[in-house]
N, CA and C atoms as an extended XYZ file, in Angstrom:
396
Properties=species:S:1:pos:R:3:atomname:S:1:resname:S:1:resid:I:1 pbc="F F F"
N         0.803       -1.166       -0.033 N   UNK     1
C         0.017        0.001       -0.005 CA  UNK     1
C         0.867        1.267       -0.007 C   UNK     1
N         2.147        1.071        0.232 N   UNK     2
C         3.044        2.288        0.241 CA  UNK     2
C         3.027        3.005       -1.097 C   UNK     2
N         2.794        2.281       -2.167 N   UNK     3
C         2.811        2.858       -3.495 CA  UNK     3
C         1.637        3.796       -3.780 C   UNK     3
N         0.499        3.605       -3.079 N   UNK     4
C        -0.633        4.462       -3.290 CA  UNK     4
C        -0.828        5.440       -2.142 C   UNK     4
N         0.042        5.414       -1.120 N   UNK     5
C        -0.084        6.340       -0.043 CA  UNK     5
C         0.096        7.765       -0.545 C   UNK     5
N        -0.790        8.664       -0.108 N   UNK     6
C        -0.743       10.084       -0.464 CA  UNK     6
C        -0.984       10.296       -1.979 C   UNK     6
N        -1.747        9.391       -2.588 N   UNK     7
C        -2.095        9.515       -3.987 CA  UNK     7
C        -3.629        9.643       -4.148 C   UNK     7
N        -4.041       10.237       -5.201 N   UNK     8
C        -5.483       10.381       -5.532 CA  UNK     8
C        -5.776       10.016       -6.958 C   UNK     8
N        -7.010       10.035       -7.321 N   UNK     9
C        -7.483        9.665       -8.688 CA  UNK     9
C        -6.966        8.271       -9.048 C   UNK     9
N        -7.344        7.302       -8.233 N   UNK    10
C        -6.902        5.961       -8.409 CA  UNK    10
C        -8.020        5.049       -8.974 C   UNK    10
N        -7.605        4.200       -9.892 N   UNK    11
C        -8.509        3.122      -10.404 CA  UNK    11
C        -7.952        1.834       -9.957 C   UNK    11
N        -8.724        1.063       -9.196 N   UNK    12
C        -8.444       -0.291       -8.787 CA  UNK    12
C        -9.153       -1.199       -9.777 C   UNK    12
N        -8.406       -2.004      -10.538 N   UNK    13
C        -8.968       -2.837      -11.573 CA  UNK    13
C        -8.760       -4.315      -11.199 C   UNK    13
N        -9.874       -5.062      -11.103 N   UNK    14
C        -9.901       -6.426      -10.594 CA  UNK    14
C       -10.247       -7.358      -11.757 C   UNK    14
N        -9.584       -8.511      -11.841 N   UNK    15
C        -9.906       -9.569      -12.789 CA  UNK    15
C       -10.076      -10.844      -12.014 C   UNK    15
N       -11.060      -11.679      -12.371 N   UNK    16
C       -11.296      -12.966      -11.729 CA  UNK    16
C       -11.032      -14.124      -12.661 C   UNK    16
N       -10.995      -15.367      -12.099 N   UNK    17
C       -10.708      -16.536      -12.852 CA  UNK    17
C       -11.766      -16.750      -13.986 C   UNK    17
N       -12.954      -16.300      -13.788 N   UNK    18
C       -14.067      -16.465      -14.758 CA  UNK    18
C       -14.146      -15.227      -15.652 C   UNK    18
N       -13.054      -14.464      -15.788 N   UNK    19
C       -12.874      -13.374      -16.669 CA  UNK    19
C       -13.884      -12.207      -16.506 C   UNK    19
N       -14.235      -11.987      -15.217 N   UNK    20
C       -14.962      -10.797      -14.873 CA  UNK    20
C       -13.977       -9.619      -14.615 C   UNK    20
N       -14.228       -8.481      -15.234 N   UNK    21
C       -13.345       -7.366      -15.068 CA  UNK    21
C       -14.177       -6.178      -14.506 C   UNK    21
N       -13.796       -5.698      -13.351 N   UNK    22
C       -14.487       -4.612      -12.701 CA  UNK    22
C       -13.554       -3.815      -11.874 C   UNK    22
N       -13.994       -2.757      -11.316 N   UNK    23
C       -13.107       -1.922      -10.500 CA  UNK    23
C       -13.808       -0.825       -9.762 C   UNK    23
N       -13.019        0.048       -9.217 N   UNK    24
C       -13.561        1.191       -8.467 CA  UNK    24
C       -12.574        2.394       -8.729 C   UNK    24
N       -13.236        3.575       -8.761 N   UNK    25
C       -12.515        4.775       -8.885 CA  UNK    25
C       -12.544        5.544       -7.589 C   UNK    25
N       -11.401        5.961       -7.067 N   UNK    26
C       -11.354        6.725       -5.825 CA  UNK    26
C       -10.602        8.012       -6.148 C   UNK    26
N       -11.334        9.140       -6.001 N   UNK    27
C       -10.762       10.471       -6.324 CA  UNK    27
C        -9.987       11.019       -5.189 C   UNK    27
N       -10.483       10.837       -3.963 N   UNK    28
C        -9.861       11.432       -2.745 CA  UNK    28
C        -8.421       10.998       -2.577 C   UNK    28
N        -7.666       11.884       -1.950 N   UNK    29
C        -6.244       11.606       -1.668 CA  UNK    29
C        -6.200       10.638       -0.412 C   UNK    29
N        -5.548        9.514       -0.604 N   UNK    30
C        -5.370        8.551        0.472 CA  UNK    30
C        -4.188        8.898        1.300 C   UNK    30
N        -4.410        9.868        2.147 N   UNK    31
C        -3.310       10.404        3.005 CA  UNK    31
C        -3.028        9.455        4.181 C   UNK    31
N        -1.762        9.219        4.421 N   UNK    32
C        -1.293        8.432        5.529 CA  UNK    32
C        -2.178        7.177        5.747 C   UNK    32
N        -2.088        6.271        4.835 N   UNK    33
C        -2.964        5.090        4.907 CA  UNK    33
C        -2.678        4.340        6.173 C   UNK    33
N        -3.768        4.109        6.887 N   UNK    34
C        -3.717        3.384        8.153 CA  UNK    34
C        -4.704        2.248        8.082 C   UNK    34
N        -4.510        1.124        8.760 N   UNK    35
C        -5.438        0.024        8.708 CA  UNK    35
C        -6.733        0.414        9.472 C   UNK    35
N        -7.859       -0.054        8.937 N   UNK    36
C        -9.157        0.090        9.527 CA  UNK    36
C        -9.633        1.582        9.602 C   UNK    36
N        -9.181        2.414        8.706 N   UNK    37
C        -9.635        3.768        8.640 CA  UNK    37
C       -10.429        3.951        7.281 C   UNK    37
N       -11.597        4.445        7.397 N   UNK    38
C       -12.357        4.719        6.122 CA  UNK    38
C       -11.947        6.058        5.570 C   UNK    38
N       -11.907        6.090        4.210 N   UNK    39
C       -11.618        7.354        3.552 CA  UNK    39
C       -12.924        7.792        2.805 C   UNK    39
N       -13.343        8.997        3.065 N   UNK    40
C       -14.561        9.520        2.448 CA  UNK    40
C       -14.257        9.996        1.031 C   UNK    40
N       -15.208        9.685        0.137 N   UNK    41
C       -15.087       10.148       -1.211 CA  UNK    41
C       -16.485       10.239       -1.872 C   UNK    41
N       -16.927       11.410       -2.092 N   UNK    42
C       -18.248       11.596       -2.707 CA  UNK    42
C       -18.231       11.399       -4.206 C   UNK    42
N       -17.038       11.260       -4.812 N   UNK    43
C       -16.903       11.035       -6.203 CA  UNK    43
C       -16.579        9.597       -6.543 C   UNK    43
N       -16.492        8.706       -5.631 N   UNK    44
C       -16.092        7.375       -5.890 CA  UNK    44
C       -17.281        6.550       -6.523 C   UNK    44
N       -16.889        5.532       -7.310 N   UNK    45
C       -17.853        4.664       -7.910 CA  UNK    45
C       -17.200        3.316       -8.268 C   UNK    45
N       -18.018        2.296       -8.367 N   UNK    46
C       -17.609        0.997       -8.861 CA  UNK    46
C       -18.039        0.883      -10.267 C   UNK    46
N       -17.404       -0.018      -11.018 N   UNK    47
C       -17.816       -0.187      -12.462 CA  UNK    47
C       -17.555       -1.630      -12.862 C   UNK    47
N       -18.291       -1.992      -13.861 N   UNK    48
C       -18.133       -3.333      -14.460 CA  UNK    48
C       -17.900       -3.193      -15.944 C   UNK    48
N       -16.811       -3.768      -16.446 N   UNK    49
C       -16.535       -3.776      -17.874 CA  UNK    49
C       -17.404       -4.813      -18.557 C   UNK    49
N       -17.691       -5.926      -17.879 N   UNK    50
C       -18.506       -6.986      -18.472 CA  UNK    50
C       -20.005       -6.517      -18.615 C   UNK    50
N       -20.493       -5.796      -17.676 N   UNK    51
C       -21.884       -5.334      -17.717 CA  UNK    51
C       -22.001       -3.949      -18.338 C   UNK    51
N       -20.860       -3.248      -18.551 N   UNK    52
C       -20.909       -1.909      -19.093 CA  UNK    52
C       -21.704       -1.005      -18.224 C   UNK    52
N       -21.516       -1.075      -16.883 N   UNK    53
C       -22.281       -0.258      -15.940 CA  UNK    53
C       -21.341        0.436      -14.967 C   UNK    53
N       -21.859        1.555      -14.452 N   UNK    54
C       -21.220        2.288      -13.385 CA  UNK    54
C       -22.165        2.274      -12.179 C   UNK    54
N       -21.628        2.034      -10.982 N   UNK    55
C       -22.436        1.932       -9.770 CA  UNK    55
C       -21.997        2.987       -8.735 C   UNK    55
N       -22.834        3.927       -8.413 N   UNK    56
C       -22.475        4.898       -7.393 CA  UNK    56
C       -22.376        4.271       -6.054 C   UNK    56
N       -21.391        4.670       -5.264 N   UNK    57
C       -21.217        4.224       -3.848 CA  UNK    57
C       -22.114        5.144       -3.078 C   UNK    57
N       -23.127        4.565       -2.389 N   UNK    58
C       -24.151        5.341       -1.771 CA  UNK    58
C       -23.803        5.808       -0.327 C   UNK    58
N       -22.725        5.262        0.208 N   UNK    59
C       -22.279        5.727        1.523 CA  UNK    59
C       -20.868        6.290        1.322 C   UNK    59
N       -20.726        7.565        0.898 N   UNK    60
C       -19.405        8.105        0.579 CA  UNK    60
C       -18.449        8.195        1.741 C   UNK    60
N       -18.968        8.181        2.969 N   UNK    61
C       -18.126        8.220        4.124 CA  UNK    61
C       -17.320        6.923        4.281 C   UNK    61
N       -17.778        5.887        3.656 N   UNK    62
C       -17.102        4.575        3.684 CA  UNK    62
C       -16.652        4.130        2.267 C   UNK    62
N       -16.052        5.049        1.544 N   UNK    63
C       -15.702        4.791        0.164 CA  UNK    63
C       -14.660        3.655        0.111 C   UNK    63
N       -13.629        3.739        0.953 N   UNK    64
C       -12.603        2.696        0.882 CA  UNK    64
C       -11.850        2.612        2.224 C   UNK    64
N       -11.382        1.375        2.519 N   UNK    65
C       -10.708        1.075        3.763 CA  UNK    65
C        -9.743       -0.075        3.521 C   UNK    65
N        -8.614       -0.112        4.199 N   UNK    66
C        -7.630       -1.136        4.031 CA  UNK    66
C        -7.313       -1.829        5.330 C   UNK    66
N        -7.189       -3.140        5.321 N   UNK    67
C        -6.743       -3.865        6.454 CA  UNK    67
C        -5.479       -4.589        5.971 C   UNK    67
N        -4.341       -3.990        6.190 N   UNK    68
C        -3.092       -4.374        5.551 CA  UNK    68
C        -2.605       -5.776        5.958 C   UNK    68
N        -2.831       -6.193        7.191 N   UNK    69
C        -2.291       -7.490        7.593 CA  UNK    69
C        -2.968       -8.680        6.868 C   UNK    69
N        -4.197       -8.522        6.438 N   UNK    70
C        -4.837       -9.598        5.745 CA  UNK    70
C        -5.099       -9.304        4.274 C   UNK    70
N        -4.505       -8.321        3.736 N   UNK    71
C        -4.701       -7.912        2.347 CA  UNK    71
C        -6.182       -7.738        2.050 C   UNK    71
N        -6.826       -6.993        2.872 N   UNK    72
C        -8.284       -6.701        2.725 CA  UNK    72
C        -8.472       -5.249        2.197 C   UNK    72
N        -9.243       -5.148        1.173 N   UNK    73
C        -9.676       -3.879        0.690 CA  UNK    73
C       -11.205       -3.816        0.706 C   UNK    73
N       -11.783       -2.844        1.430 N   UNK    74
C       -13.217       -2.762        1.544 CA  UNK    74
C       -13.698       -1.480        0.839 C   UNK    74
N       -14.611       -1.629       -0.070 N   UNK    75
C       -15.057       -0.546       -0.889 CA  UNK    75
C       -16.561       -0.383       -0.685 C   UNK    75
N       -16.966        0.824       -0.180 N   UNK    76
C       -18.367        1.043        0.068 CA  UNK    76
C       -18.947        0.027        1.063 C   UNK    76
N       -18.131       -0.424        1.969 N   UNK    77
C       -18.491       -1.487        2.883 CA  UNK    77
C       -18.940       -0.917        4.224 C   UNK    77
N       -20.025       -1.402        4.711 N   UNK    78
C       -20.547       -0.850        5.968 CA  UNK    78
C       -19.920       -1.431        7.241 C   UNK    78
N       -18.962       -2.342        7.061 N   UNK    79
C       -18.296       -2.946        8.187 CA  UNK    79
C       -18.960       -4.257        8.625 C   UNK    79
N       -20.041       -4.638        8.063 N   UNK    80
C       -20.794       -5.823        8.388 CA  UNK    80
C       -20.759       -6.828        7.269 C   UNK    80
N       -19.690       -6.855        6.517 N   UNK    81
C       -19.508       -7.758        5.356 CA  UNK    81
C       -20.524       -7.432        4.263 C   UNK    81
N       -21.071       -6.231        4.284 N   UNK    82
C       -21.951       -5.831        3.170 CA  UNK    82
C       -21.068       -4.927        2.313 C   UNK    82
N       -21.402       -4.828        1.079 N   UNK    83
C       -20.639       -4.042        0.107 CA  UNK    83
C       -19.642       -4.947       -0.618 C   UNK    83
N       -18.606       -4.346       -1.117 N   UNK    84
C       -17.626       -5.025       -1.912 CA  UNK    84
C       -16.291       -5.087       -1.150 C   UNK    84
N       -15.697       -6.243       -1.106 N   UNK    85
C       -14.362       -6.333       -0.444 CA  UNK    85
C       -13.570       -7.521       -0.957 C   UNK    85
N       -12.274       -7.373       -0.806 N   UNK    86
C       -11.357       -8.431       -1.173 CA  UNK    86
C       -10.749       -8.968        0.096 C   UNK    86
N       -10.400      -10.238        0.109 N   UNK    87
C        -9.737      -10.906        1.206 CA  UNK    87
C        -8.740      -11.881        0.594 C   UNK    87
N        -7.512      -11.433        0.505 N   UNK    88
C        -6.500      -12.242       -0.178 CA  UNK    88
C        -6.898      -12.337       -1.631 C   UNK    88
N        -7.068      -13.567       -2.124 N   UNK    89
C        -7.414      -13.776       -3.553 CA  UNK    89
C        -8.962      -13.863       -3.756 C   UNK    89
N        -9.714      -13.799       -2.684 N   UNK    90
C       -11.151      -13.857       -2.743 CA  UNK    90
C       -11.810      -12.492       -2.859 C   UNK    90
N       -12.889      -12.447       -3.594 N   UNK    91
C       -13.627      -11.159       -3.737 CA  UNK    91
C       -15.094      -11.409       -3.373 C   UNK    91
N       -15.725      -10.476       -2.757 N   UNK    92
C       -17.077      -10.702       -2.347 CA  UNK    92
C       -17.912       -9.432       -2.610 C   UNK    92
N       -19.016       -9.599       -3.290 N   UNK    93
C       -19.927       -8.461       -3.474 CA  UNK    93
C       -21.404       -8.886       -3.136 C   UNK    93
N       -21.506       -9.830       -2.210 N   UNK    94
C       -22.829      -10.276       -1.762 CA  UNK    94
C       -23.327       -9.411       -0.589 C   UNK    94
N       -24.605       -9.534       -0.267 N   UNK    95
C       -25.157       -8.732        0.836 CA  UNK    95
C       -25.320       -7.282        0.475 C   UNK    95
N       -25.423       -6.991       -0.803 N   UNK    96
C       -25.462       -5.628       -1.222 CA  UNK    96
C       -26.855       -5.022       -1.109 C   UNK    96
N       -27.876       -5.804       -1.166 N   UNK    97
C       -29.221       -5.302       -1.012 CA  UNK    97
C       -29.651       -5.568        0.448 C   UNK    97
N       -29.347       -4.630        1.271 N   UNK    98
C       -29.712       -4.822        2.713 CA  UNK    98
C       -30.553       -3.535        3.093 C   UNK    98
N       -30.708       -3.383        4.405 N   UNK    99
C       -31.535       -2.229        4.853 CA  UNK    99
C       -30.977       -0.885        4.424 C   UNK    99
N       -29.625       -0.770        4.342 N   UNK   100
C       -29.029        0.432        3.832 CA  UNK   100
C       -28.265        0.091        2.634 C   UNK   100
N       -28.765        0.366        1.483 N   UNK   101
C       -28.167       -0.023        0.213 CA  UNK   101
C       -26.773        0.600        0.070 C   UNK   101
N       -25.771       -0.189       -0.279 N   UNK   102
C       -24.425        0.269       -0.347 CA  UNK   102
C       -24.091        0.783       -1.796 C   UNK   102
N       -24.567        0.044       -2.760 N   UNK   103
C       -24.275        0.363       -4.179 CA  UNK   103
C       -25.662        0.416       -4.890 C   UNK   103
N       -25.566        0.829       -6.137 N   UNK   104
C       -26.791        0.800       -6.965 CA  UNK   104
C       -26.865       -0.499       -7.699 C   UNK   104
N       -26.405       -1.601       -7.148 N   UNK   105
C       -26.468       -2.898       -7.838 CA  UNK   105
C       -27.959       -3.365       -7.835 C   UNK   105
N       -28.290       -4.121       -8.858 N   UNK   106
C       -29.643       -4.701       -8.966 CA  UNK   106
C       -29.734       -6.023       -8.265 C   UNK   106
N       -28.568       -6.726       -8.105 N   UNK   107
C       -28.562       -8.027       -7.481 CA  UNK   107
C       -27.228       -8.300       -6.857 C   UNK   107
N       -27.200       -9.265       -5.961 N   UNK   108
C       -25.935       -9.714       -5.281 CA  UNK   108
C       -25.058      -10.317       -6.392 C   UNK   108
N       -23.733      -10.156       -6.172 N   UNK   109
C       -22.708      -10.727       -7.099 CA  UNK   109
C       -22.784      -10.162       -8.513 C   UNK   109
N       -23.340       -9.003       -8.633 N   UNK   110
C       -23.486       -8.383       -9.982 CA  UNK   110
C       -22.100       -8.100      -10.622 C   UNK   110
N       -21.152       -7.817       -9.812 N   UNK   111
C       -19.733       -7.519      -10.335 CA  UNK   111
C       -19.051       -8.854      -10.721 C   UNK   111
N       -19.119       -9.831       -9.815 N   UNK   112
C       -18.342      -11.037       -9.953 CA  UNK   112
C       -18.974      -12.131      -10.731 C   UNK   112
N       -20.304      -12.300      -10.619 N   UNK   113
C       -21.042      -13.325      -11.339 CA  UNK   113
C       -20.359      -14.681      -11.432 C   UNK   113
N       -20.528      -15.458      -10.408 N   UNK   114
C       -19.932      -16.849      -10.417 CA  UNK   114
C       -18.677      -16.933       -9.501 C   UNK   114
N       -17.666      -17.536      -10.054 N   UNK   115
C       -16.458      -17.705       -9.289 CA  UNK   115
C       -15.885      -16.364       -8.834 C   UNK   115
N       -15.324      -16.339       -7.654 N   UNK   116
C       -14.966      -15.062       -7.038 CA  UNK   116
C       -13.475      -15.031       -6.690 C   UNK   116
N       -12.626      -15.767       -7.422 N   UNK   117
C       -11.207      -15.727       -7.107 CA  UNK   117
C       -10.495      -14.769       -8.020 C   UNK   117
N        -9.771      -13.833       -7.375 N   UNK   118
C        -9.017      -12.847       -8.121 CA  UNK   118
C        -7.793      -13.431       -8.819 C   UNK   118
N        -7.577      -13.058      -10.034 N   UNK   119
C        -6.338      -13.413      -10.709 CA  UNK   119
C        -5.375      -12.213      -10.782 C   UNK   119
N        -6.011      -11.039      -10.702 N   UNK   120
C        -5.125       -9.832      -10.840 CA  UNK   120
C        -5.821       -8.601      -10.219 C   UNK   120
N        -4.981       -7.778       -9.667 N   UNK   121
C        -5.400       -6.502       -9.186 CA  UNK   121
C        -4.338       -5.495       -9.675 C   UNK   121
N        -4.765       -4.541      -10.445 N   UNK   122
C        -3.919       -3.473      -10.919 CA  UNK   122
C        -4.438       -2.133      -10.395 C   UNK   122
N        -3.546       -1.250      -10.023 N   UNK   123
C        -3.933        0.060       -9.541 CA  UNK   123
C        -3.261        1.123      -10.427 C   UNK   123
N        -4.122        2.016      -10.939 N   UNK   124
C        -3.607        3.054      -11.855 CA  UNK   124
C        -3.923        4.431      -11.219 C   UNK   124
N        -3.007        5.359      -11.420 N   UNK   125
C        -3.274        6.770      -11.013 CA  UNK   125
C        -3.556        7.577      -12.259 C   UNK   125
N        -4.618        8.248      -12.284 N   UNK   126
C        -5.018        9.111      -13.384 CA  UNK   126
C        -4.536       10.523      -13.144 C   UNK   126
N        -3.737       11.087      -14.066 N   UNK   127
C        -3.283       12.436      -14.003 CA  UNK   127
C        -4.343       13.328      -14.603 C   UNK   127
N        -4.670       14.393      -13.862 N   UNK   128
C        -5.649       15.371      -14.371 CA  UNK   128
C        -4.961       16.427      -15.230 C   UNK   128
N        -5.021       16.241      -16.495 N   UNK   129
C        -4.427       17.210      -17.433 CA  UNK   129
C        -5.492       17.505      -18.482 C   UNK   129
N        -5.662       18.759      -18.793 N   UNK   130
C        -6.618       19.144      -19.808 CA  UNK   130
C        -6.062       18.854      -21.192 C   UNK   130
N        -6.872       18.315      -22.024 N   UNK   131
C        -6.532       18.113      -23.422 CA  UNK   131
C        -7.118       19.238      -24.223 C   UNK   131
N        -6.260       19.945      -24.928 N   UNK   132
C        -6.775       21.105      -25.674 CA  UNK   132
C        -6.699       20.879      -27.170 C   UNK   132
């Protein structure tokens, strides 16, 4: 996580064994990344390349959180295993339709659809430059 510390405009791109490709955009600067600290971002969203959809994160106060010892990344997660999170090579997006909706997903597992083992995680920083 040292490589993304104090960076902003990040795209986390996930690929699974069943060739699902999805990710999340985090605009906010991830200053002094600490375990179990949520970072607020009102501009964050998840997306699916397979479904060609963008999903707003409905609880911006809990846009992203890291638990470094277990390689856990929680995105839009309310802390009760709802929302989207990774745990090592596993990815979970179930429990998304609960009393307080986390994403604008229409169904559970909409991002992963089937097998949920990650084969790759890439993180990109987008530079904000105007094209004229």
